[in-house]
N, C-alpha and C positions, 0 to 999 in steps of 0.2 A: 658716316663712317661705318663699315661693316663690323659685325660682331668680332670677327678674328682680329681686325685691326684694333679695335677697342681693347681686346684682350692683350694684344702685343704692346699697346701703350701702357697699360697698368702693370703688366708683368715686367717689362723693361725697367720702369720706374722703381719697382721692388727690388730688381736685381742690382740697380745702381746704388740703392740704399745699402744692400749687402756689401758691395764693392768698397763702400766708404768705411765700413767697419774694420777695425784691426783684429778684434776678437768677437766670437759668436757665443750667445747663450746656449745652453744645452738644447733648448727647443729649436733654435735657429740652426744649430749644427745638425740636429736630426733631420730637419726639413731639407737642408742642403744635401745630405746623403740621400735621402729618398728621392728628391728631384733629380740628382745626378744619375742615379741608377736607372730611373724611369727615362730620362732623356737620352742616356747612352743606348738604351734599348730601342726606343721609339725613333730617334732621330740621328743617331750617329752610327753604331755598328754593334749589335748584340753579340757578335762573334768575339770581338775584342773584349767585352765585359767578361765572358766566359773564360777567356784566356786568363785574364787578371785573376779571376776566381781560382783557377786551376793552380796558380804558382804562389798565391798569397794565402796566408792563414786567415786574413780578413779583407775580403774583396771589397768591402765598403769603406775601406780607408780612403778618404778624400783630401787631397792635399789642399792647403790653404795659405801658408806662408813659408818663407825660407830665408836663410842667412848663413854666411860663412860656409860650413860644410854640412848643413842640416836642412831637412824638410820637416814641417809640422803639419798634421792633418787638422780637420775642422774641430776635433776634440782636444787638440793641444798635444797629442803624442808626437814624440820627437824621434826622427830617424836619421842616423848617421848616413850620409850619402856617399856610398862606395861605387855607385854606378856613374855618377857625375853627368847624368842625361846623355850617356853614350859619348861622353868627351866634350860636353858643352861648357861646363862650369870650371874652366881652367883658372880663372882668377877669383873663384868663389861665387856664392850665391849672392846677388844684390850687392856687388863690390861698390863701396861708397863713392870711389872716384868715377866709375863707369855710370853709376845712377846720377851723379852730379852733372856729368857732361850731357847726358841726355836730357835731364831737366832743364838745364841752361839752354840748350839748343831748342827745346820745345817752347821755351819763353819767346824765341825769335821767330822760329819757322820750323814746321814739321815735315813737310813734303816739298820737294824743288818744283820749279816752274815747268820743267822739261825743255825750256828754251834758252833761258839765260844760263851763265856759267855758275855752277853751284861750287863754292870754294872748298867745303869740307871733303868733297870727292877728290879734288886735286891734292890736298894735303894728305889725305889717306893713301892715295896712289904713290905719292913720293915716299912716305914712310914705308910702304910695302917693298918699294925697290931697294930701301936701305936694309931691311931685315931679312930678305930673301938672298939666297946664295947667287954667285956668278952674275950673268948678264940678264937676269929677269928683271925687265924694266917697266913693263906695261901691265896695267890691271884693268879688268872689267868686272865691275862689282855686280853681285847677284843677291837673291833672297835666301839661297840654301846651297848645300853641298852638291846636290844632284844637278842644280842649275849651273853650278861651277863646271861640272864634268861636261855638261852639254856645251858650254862655251868652249872648253878645250877641245872637244871632238870637232866642232865647227872650225876652229882655227887650224887644227891639224889638217883638215880637208882642203882649207884655203891655201895653206902653206906648201902642200904636197901635190894636190890635184887628185888624191887617191881616197878610197872609201872603205878600205879593208883594215880592220884593227885587230890587234892581239891583246887578249886579256889572260889573266891567271885563274886556274881552278882555286876556288876559295875566295876569289876577289868579289868585293861588294863596292859599287859605285853609285848606287841610288836606284830609284824606281821609276823616273820619267823615262819615255821611250828610248832615247839615245843611250842613257847611262845604264838602262836595264839591259841593253845588249851586252855591255861589259860585265854585269853581275853575273855570276857563275851558276847559281843554284837553279835547277830546273823548275821547282815549285814557284818561283818568282817569274820566270821567263816563259814557260810553256803557254799559259793562257793568252800571251800577247804575240805569240810567233806568227808571221815571221818578223824578225827585227833587223836592224842593220847588220852588216857583214862582220862577224867576229869569229876568230879562232881562239879557243881557250887551251892554254897549255899548263902543265904542272908548274906551280910556283917554285922558283928556285932552280929549275932545271935549264942550265945554260945550253947543253947540247941540243935539246929540242927546239929551244928558241932559235938557235943558229939554223937548224934544219928548215924550220918553217919559213924563216926569212929567205933563205937560199931557194926553197921551192917556189915560193910565191913570186921572186924575181924571175925565176925560169919560166913560169907559166904566164907571167904578164899580169898577175893578179896582186900587184905590189902593195906592200903594207904602208898605211898612212902613219900609224903610230902604234907604239907599245904603250899600254896603259897599266900601270902597276902601283900598288901601295908598298912603300918601303917596309911598313909593318901592316900585315892584313888585320884588319879590325874584326869585322863580322865573321871572317874565315876562322878565327880562333886565336887571335893574337900571335900570328906567325911572323917572326923577324926574318927579312930577306937575308939568306946565307951570305957569307963574305964572298965578294967578287961578283955577285949576281947583278946588282945595279950597275956596276961598272962595265960588265959584259953587255947589258942592254944598251947603255950608252954608246958603246963601240959599235954594236951592230946597227943601231939607228944611223949613226954617222956613215957607216959603210954602205948601207942600202938606201940612204936618202929619206929615211923615216924620221918621225918626230917622237921624242921620249916625253911622256906624260907621267908625272908623279901625282897621285891622289894623296894628298896630305890633309884631307878633311878631318880625319880623326887623330892622326899622328902629329898634326902641326901645332903651332903657337905654344911651344915649350913643353908639351906633354911628355915627351920621351927623354928629356934631359938636355936637349938642344932646341933651338927654335923650331927647326924642321928635322925630321928624322933622316932625311937624306944626307944630312951634314955628317953623320957618323960614317958614311962611306965616301965622302968628298966628291959626290957625283951631283952635277947640275943638270936638271932636266930643261927641255925646251918650253914646256908648259906645266904649271902647277895649279892644282885645284885646292882651295881651302874653304872652310865653312865651320860648322859646329862652334868651337871655342873662339872663333874670329870676333864674334859680337859680344864677348865677355859674359855670356849667359843672360844678357839683358835684352839685346835686340838681334833679330835674324839678319844675318848677312854672310855672304861668301864672296869668293873671287876666283876668276879665271886670270892667271898671271902668266905672262909670256915674254919671250925674248924679241929683239927687233925682227928676226927673221919670221917669226910666227905672226907678227902684227902687220907686215907689209901690205898684204891684200886687204886687210880690214882698214888701214889707214886710207887706202885708195877709195874705199866706199864704206864709211862709217856706219851706214844704215843697214848693212848685212846682218848685224846683230845689235838689238836694242832691247831695253827693258823699262817699263813704267816706274816701278818702285825700287829697283836695284840701285844701290848707291844713294839712297835718300838721306838727308841730313841727320836724322835721328840714329840711324844704323851707323853712318860713318863716324858720328861723334862717339858712339859706344866702341867702335873698333879702334879709334885713335886713342881712347882712354885705355883700352885693353892692352894695346902695344906698350903704353907708357908704364902700366902696372907691371906687365911682365918683365920690363927692363929694370925699372926702379927697385922692384923687390926681388930681382933675380930669381924668378919663379922657375925657369928651366934648371937651374942649379938645385933648387929645392926638390923638384920633381926627381932629379937623379939621385939625391941623397936619400929621399924617402923610399924610392924604388929599391935602392941597395939595402935599406932596412928591412923591406917586406920580403924580398925574394929568399933569403936564407931562412926566414920563419916559415914560409911555405915548404921549403925543402925539409925542415925539421918535422912538420906536420905530416908530409907524405911519408916520411920514415916511420912515424908513429901509427899511421893509418894507411898502410900501403895498398889495401884493397878498396879504399875509398878515394883518396886523393893521390893522383899519379904525380903531380908537381906543378910547379909554376914557371912562367916564362915571360918575356917582354923587356921593355926598357923604360926607365923612369917610371911614371905613373900610368903607363899603358901596358897593364899586366894581365895575364890570364891564369886561372887555376883550372887545370884539366882533371877531370874525374874518370872513374872507371868506365861509366857509360852515361847516357842521357838521363836516365831515371835518377841515378844517384845526384847529379848535378842539380836537377830540379828539386830533390829532397833537401839537399843542403841549402839551396836558395830559400826554401820555405822555412826552414829552421832559422836561418839568419833573419828573415822577415820577422819571425815570431820574436826575435831578440832586438828588434828595432834597427836592423841593418838593412839598407836598401841596396840590392845587387840584382843582377840579371845575366842571363846567358847571352851568347852571340847568335846572330840570325842564321848563319850557315853552319855553324858547329855549336850545337846546343850542349855538347858535353863540356864546354868551357864556360866558366863563369868569369866575367871581365871585372877587373878591378881598375877603375878609372875615376877615382875621386877628385874633387877639386884640388889643385896643386897647393892651395893654402891650408889643406887639412892639417890638424896638429898631430903630434906624435901621441898625445894622449888619446885622441880619437882613433888613431891607428892601433893603439893597444887595446881599446874597447873592442874594435873589430876583430883584432886577432883573437882575443879572449872569446868572443862570440862565435868566431869560426871554429875554434877548438871544441867548444860545447856542442856546436852543430855537427861536427864530424863525428864526435862521440855518440851523439844521439842516433845519428843515421847508422853508425856501425852497430849499435846495440839493437836497434829496431829491427834491422834486417839480418841479424845473426851473421854479419860479415866475416866473423872469425872462421867460419866454415866455407863460405863460398860468396861470390859477388853476385848481387842481385842483377838479373838479365832480363827484366821485362821489356817487351818490344816497345 
């Protein structure tokens, strides 16, 4: 055995020993921090480590365990989770029912055979057909949200025979090559151009959507699908204006295109309904889900479609396959997640907690108008908009110093997202609000914002 392999053997044994520990001694915690920083730099991505350092007061905070609505680092410091893993922890961290379902399934089988019929996939697909609106009947299970979008794009092409898509400015659909085409920000797209054929239009503008559809019909470059988030997540928590989703539905029907809703971040009860599109009463032809679908325990997503979108795929089921998508462990987690969402009525809880928070943001915006512009969103998919990017980062750092985990959005860094677990308590929300007011006050005083707003580039 080579020296490298001997090192790998001994180091893996030591790491397994760490994994078995619930808590660490001060010496062990110090070593984990040092190892993590070194390994991030040498073997993962030094750039990301510098990013974490820039927005955190202590970039060596290394997460170790979690439960409910909190994370704890290796030193035992506890952070209230207002970020929610960008919408992952809908049923909370390590929800007992989800954990038990995964453990029970693991005792029998972890990965499916690829050839025999795996029952949990069929049960989950049936449950998905029950909780989704309209005639969304079929599901293809994936490992992530971006894979779910990839599936939707392929199904749209199969259903229409077309290859031209419409996306929205501010939209974010993932970073694999197909979904990256729909993502609107140049910094993510340009290094990988040319991408699939996409036209991006202003979010919420019905007239330009209508013009593009008509123009593409006239030129023969007809649209395969309109792909849109009912609430833009990474774009800054932008809620589709009244009538927009219905207009997109009508245009797709008129021009023979497919309507795709990206509910990866807004789905699974986060907005106050199981899916955000239900507020508008609009049913898509295809829907992408992910993030909270696995209950914060297992990675799983889904491309969900109507009979029309599945016709060609049924004719040849080998047009789109996956090795690990729909594995028994992930399906068990998703089944338990659906059960918890319904039994505990978490969509209702999300709606009520959002109604509790939004007026508080409005009050704070009135008190600190040159810092906080205001809040928006639905349920517990909320955003706080600040005067500029720098102020948003400063507030995030202040919150982190007060043991509140929060972050901005990818495309609109001026907005900090508020997407905690739907099970977060009102006591924890009040602690967040108190820390927020302290943070706003600190940023206001530090930058003398009574006279002018900080405008660093």
